[in-house]
N, CA, C and O atoms as a GROMACS GRO file, in nm:
protein
  252
    1MET      N    1   9.454   8.213  11.317
    1MET     CA    2   9.324   8.366  11.229
    1MET      C    3   9.377   8.455  11.287
    1MET      O    4   9.401   8.471  11.406
    2SER      N    5   9.401   8.528  11.178
    2SER     CA    6   9.414   8.736  11.187
    2SER      C    7   9.345   8.823  11.137
    2SER      O    8   9.314   8.860  11.024
    3LEU      N    9   9.334   8.839  11.198
    3LEU     CA   10   9.285   8.949  11.089
    3LEU      C   11   9.359   9.004  11.014
    3LEU      O   12   9.466   9.036  11.065
    4THR      N   13   9.335   9.045  10.840
    4THR     CA   14   9.379   9.122  10.786
    4THR      C   15   9.358   9.279  10.812
    4THR      O   16   9.275   9.327  10.888
    5ALA      N   17   9.453   9.351  10.729
    5ALA     CA   18   9.538   9.444  10.789
    5ALA      C   19   9.399   9.582  10.818
    5ALA      O   20   9.364   9.656  10.911
    6GLU      N   21   9.334   9.539  10.606
    6GLU     CA   22   9.164   9.654  10.626
    6GLU      C   23   9.116   9.599  10.755
    6GLU      O   24   9.171   9.675  10.835
    7THR      N   25   9.065   9.536  10.808
    7THR     CA   26   9.016   9.449  10.866
    7THR      C   27   9.045   9.537  11.022
    7THR      O   28   8.969   9.600  11.096
    8HIS      N   29   9.201   9.502  11.029
    8HIS     CA   30   9.242   9.546  11.172
    8HIS      C   31   9.194   9.745  11.149
    8HIS      O   32   9.117   9.801  11.226
    9ARG      N   33   9.249   9.802  11.052
    9ARG     CA   34   9.209   9.954  11.044
    9ARG      C   35   9.026   9.976  11.070
    9ARG      O   36   8.980  10.058  11.149
   10GLU      N   37   8.950   9.890  10.991
   10GLU     CA   38   8.813   9.924  11.028
   10GLU      C   39   8.812   9.907  11.193
   10GLU      O   40   8.788   9.991  11.280
   11GLN      N   41   8.837   9.804  11.201
   11GLN     CA   42   8.846   9.812  11.327
   11GLN      C   43   8.874   9.843  11.459
   11GLN      O   44   8.820   9.810  11.565
   12LYS      N   45   8.998   9.932  11.427
   12LYS     CA   46   9.072  10.068  11.532
   12LYS      C   47   8.987  10.183  11.509
   12LYS      O   48   8.935  10.248  11.599
   13TRP      N   49   8.971  10.211  11.356
   13TRP     CA   50   8.942  10.336  11.352
   13TRP      C   51   8.754  10.354  11.317
   13TRP      O   52   8.714  10.454  11.257
   14GLY      N   53   8.666  10.253  11.362
   14GLY     CA   54   8.478  10.213  11.305
   14GLY      C   55   8.395  10.326  11.408
   14GLY      O   56   8.282  10.368  11.380
   15ASP      N   57   8.452  10.358  11.501
   15ASP     CA   58   8.395  10.444  11.580
   15ASP      C   59   8.440  10.593  11.586
   15ASP      O   60   8.350  10.660  11.636
   16PHE      N   61   8.522  10.651  11.560
   16PHE     CA   62   8.576  10.786  11.475
   16PHE      C   63   8.599  10.825  11.282
   16PHE      O   64   8.673  10.916  11.244
   17PRO      N   65   8.545  10.766  11.217
   17PRO     CA   66   8.583  10.793  11.107
   17PRO      C   67   8.636  10.923  11.027
   17PRO      O   68   8.703  10.919  10.923
   18ALA      N   69   8.595  11.038  11.094
   18ALA     CA   70   8.676  11.160  11.125
   18ALA      C   71   8.863  11.133  11.140
   18ALA      O   72   8.971  11.110  11.086
   19LEU      N   73   8.816  11.150  11.217
   19LEU     CA   74   9.016  11.085  11.311
   19LEU      C   75   9.031  11.005  11.186
   19LEU      O   76   9.064  11.085  11.099
   20ARG      N   77   9.024  10.890  11.140
   20ARG     CA   78   9.034  10.852  11.053
   20ARG      C   79   9.115  10.867  10.920
   20ARG      O   80   9.214  10.816  10.867
   21LYS      N   81   9.023  10.963  10.895
   21LYS     CA   82   9.095  11.009  10.807
   21LYS      C   83   9.188  11.133  10.788
   21LYS      O   84   9.248  11.150  10.681
   22LEU      N   85   9.202  11.233  10.908
   22LEU     CA   86   9.361  11.276  10.946
   22LEU      C   87   9.458  11.237  11.000
   22LEU      O   88   9.568  11.292  11.002
   23LEU      N   89   9.407  11.078  11.078
   23LEU     CA   90   9.511  11.103  11.160
   23LEU      C   91   9.597  10.879  11.133
   23LEU      O   92   9.675  10.828  11.213
   24GLU      N   93   9.552  10.822  11.027
   24GLU     CA   94   9.502  10.719  11.036
   24GLU      C   95   9.670  10.684  10.919
   24GLU      O   96   9.693  10.565  10.904
   25ASP      N   97   9.752  10.766  10.861
   25ASP     CA   98   9.852  10.706  10.750
   25ASP      C   99   9.982  10.856  10.857
   25ASP      O  100  10.085  10.897  10.804
   26LYS      N  101   9.932  10.907  11.009
   26LYS     CA  102  10.055  10.921  11.049
   26LYS      C  103  10.128  10.844  11.115
   26LYS      O  104  10.087  10.728  11.116
   27PRO      N  105  10.262  10.872  11.196
   27PRO     CA  106  10.371  10.731  11.359
   27PRO      C  107  10.286  10.750  11.378
   27PRO      O  108  10.216  10.845  11.342
   28VAL      N  109  10.253  10.630  11.468
   28VAL     CA  110  10.221  10.675  11.630
   28VAL      C  111  10.335  10.700  11.699
   28VAL      O  112  10.447  10.682  11.652
   29PRO      N  113  10.311  10.744  11.813
   29PRO     CA  114  10.432  10.933  11.801
   29PRO      C  115  10.536  10.809  11.957
   29PRO      O  116  10.651  10.823  12.000
   30SER      N  117  10.431  10.705  11.995
   30SER     CA  118  10.562  10.663  12.049
   30SER      C  119  10.488  10.477  12.121
   30SER      O  120  10.367  10.467  12.142
   31GLU      N  121  10.562  10.383  12.142
   31GLU     CA  122  10.542  10.219  12.119
   31GLU      C  123  10.429  10.200  12.231
   31GLU      O  124  10.421  10.228  12.350
   32SER      N  125  10.354  10.146  12.144
   32SER     CA  126  10.204  10.137  12.142
   32SER      C  127  10.202   9.987  12.311
   32SER      O  128  10.298   9.940  12.371
   33LEU      N  129  10.055   9.960  12.329
   33LEU     CA  130  10.077   9.913  12.426
   33LEU      C  131  10.054   9.756  12.387
   33LEU      O  132   9.982   9.739  12.288
   34GLY      N  133  10.100   9.646  12.447
   34GLY     CA  134   9.977   9.511  12.395
   34GLY      C  135  10.024   9.400  12.254
   34GLY      O  136  10.118   9.389  12.175
   35THR      N  137   9.920   9.346  12.278
   35THR     CA  138   9.976   9.261  12.169
   35THR      C  139   9.807   9.211  12.073
   35THR      O  140   9.704   9.167  12.125
   36THR      N  141   9.831   9.236  11.941
   36THR     CA  142   9.720   9.177  11.880
   36THR      C  143   9.667   9.040  11.817
   36THR      O  144   9.737   8.980  11.736
   37SER      N  145   9.554   8.997  11.851
   37SER     CA  146   9.519   8.929  11.765
   37SER      C  147   9.388   8.922  11.711
   37SER      O  148   9.334   9.029  11.685
   38ALA      N  149   9.302   8.776  11.680
   38ALA     CA  150   9.231   8.786  11.623
   38ALA      C  151   9.065   8.763  11.684
   38ALA      O  152   8.963   8.744  11.617
   39THR      N  153   9.083   8.772  11.846
   39THR     CA  154   8.964   8.830  11.800
   39THR      C  155   8.958   8.966  11.943
   39THR      O  156   9.044   8.959  12.031
   40ASP      N  157   8.883   9.046  11.947
   40ASP     CA  158   8.873   9.176  12.011
   40ASP      C  159   8.909   9.164  12.106
   40ASP      O  160   8.910   9.041  12.106
   41ASN      N  161   8.954   9.198  12.225
   41ASN     CA  162   8.941   9.190  12.295
   41ASN      C  163   8.933   9.372  12.452
   41ASN      O  164   8.938   9.490  12.418
   42PHE      N  165   8.922   9.330  12.572
   42PHE     CA  166   8.958   9.470  12.593
   42PHE      C  167   9.048   9.491  12.633
   42PHE      O  168   9.060   9.601  12.687
   43LEU      N  169   9.154   9.406  12.632
   43LEU     CA  170   9.313   9.467  12.589
   43LEU      C  171   9.290   9.547  12.407
   43LEU      O  172   9.270   9.667  12.388
   44ASP      N  173   9.298   9.446  12.306
   44ASP     CA  174   9.279   9.576  12.203
   44ASP      C  175   9.180   9.625  12.186
   44ASP      O  176   9.158   9.589  12.070
   45ALA      N  177   9.094   9.685  12.214
   45ALA     CA  178   9.049   9.791  12.194
   45ALA      C  179   9.125   9.900  12.310
   45ALA      O  180   9.132  10.014  12.265
   46LEU      N  181   9.176   9.886  12.435
   46LEU     CA  182   9.263   9.948  12.480
   46LEU      C  183   9.363   9.992  12.420
   46LEU      O  184   9.393  10.111  12.430
   47VAL      N  185   9.456   9.880  12.328
   47VAL     CA  186   9.594   9.950  12.208
   47VAL      C  187   9.493  10.057  12.136
   47VAL      O  188   9.510  10.177  12.157
   48ARG      N  189   9.396  10.016  12.056
   48ARG     CA  190   9.363  10.075  11.970
   48ARG      C  191   9.313  10.253  12.062
   48ARG      O  192   9.361  10.367  12.058
   49LEU      N  193   9.229  10.206  12.116
   49LEU     CA  194   9.210  10.399  12.136
   49LEU      C  195   9.373  10.423  12.202
   49LEU      O  196   9.433  10.524  12.163
   50SER      N  197   9.408  10.378  12.253
   50SER     CA  198   9.597  10.439  12.340
   50SER      C  199   9.588  10.498  12.180
   50SER      O  200   9.501  10.580  12.151
   51GLU      N  201   9.694  10.446  12.072
   51GLU     CA  202   9.778  10.459  11.989
   51GLU      C  203   9.618  10.588  11.928
   51GLU      O  204   9.675  10.666  11.853
   52ILE      N  205   9.455  10.632  11.934
   52ILE     CA  206   9.384  10.630  11.856
   52ILE      C  207   9.409  10.776  11.935
   52ILE      O  208   9.398  10.868  11.853
   53ALA      N  209   9.448  10.839  12.118
   53ALA     CA  210   9.502  10.933  12.164
   53ALA      C  211   9.640  10.988  12.235
   53ALA      O  212   9.654  11.050  12.340
   54GLU      N  213   9.734  10.943  12.140
   54GLU     CA  214   9.866  10.936  12.075
   54GLU      C  215   9.816  11.081  11.963
   54GLU      O  216   9.814  11.202  11.940
   55LEU      N  217   9.781  10.951  11.927
   55LEU     CA  218   9.758  11.048  11.841
   55LEU      C  219   9.688  11.162  11.793
   55LEU      O  220   9.730  11.248  11.715
   56ILE      N  221   9.564  11.153  11.855
   56ILE     CA  222   9.477  11.299  11.887
   56ILE      C  223   9.595  11.385  11.940
   56ILE      O  224   9.594  11.499  11.894
   57ASP      N  225   9.671  11.364  12.005
   57ASP     CA  226   9.737  11.423  12.127
   57ASP      C  227   9.883  11.463  12.005
   57ASP      O  228   9.901  11.584  11.991
   58LYS      N  229   9.950  11.399  11.948
   58LYS     CA  230  10.026  11.522  11.856
   58LYS      C  231  10.029  11.556  11.740
   58LYS      O  232  10.121  11.603  11.673
   59TYR      N  233   9.849  11.514  11.694
   59TYR     CA  234   9.888  11.603  11.630
   59TYR      C  235   9.765  11.714  11.608
   59TYR      O  236   9.766  11.780  11.504
   60GLN      N  237   9.668  11.731  11.700
   60GLN     CA  238   9.604  11.787  11.756
   60GLN      C  239   9.635  11.956  11.682
   60GLN      O  240   9.533  11.994  11.625
   61ALA      N  241   9.720  12.029  11.676
   61ALA     CA  242   9.666  12.145  11.578
   61ALA      C  243   9.626  12.092  11.462
   61ALA      O  244   9.561  12.169  11.391
   62GLU      N  245   9.653  11.935  11.402
   62GLU     CA  246   9.624  11.979  11.302
   62GLU      C  247   9.475  11.953  11.218
   62GLU      O  248   9.413  11.984  11.117
   63ILE      N  249   9.468  11.866  11.351
   63ILE     CA  250   9.248  11.836  11.369
   63ILE      C  251   9.209  11.949  11.404
   63ILE      O  252   9.089  11.969  11.424
   0.00000   0.00000   0.00000
């Protein structure tokens, strides 16, 4: 069982709707960590937050 693309995006940006509007379509500037799975575990959450942090760092002038 795997997440749909929309479910993955909702899970990734759920706590950050304003950042989602600004950053969701931007490319992540470096390689992301880990793998994805159907279950949301600590590593999955860490990967999502890492990607968001990288986007914030790269596009902070636009934010």
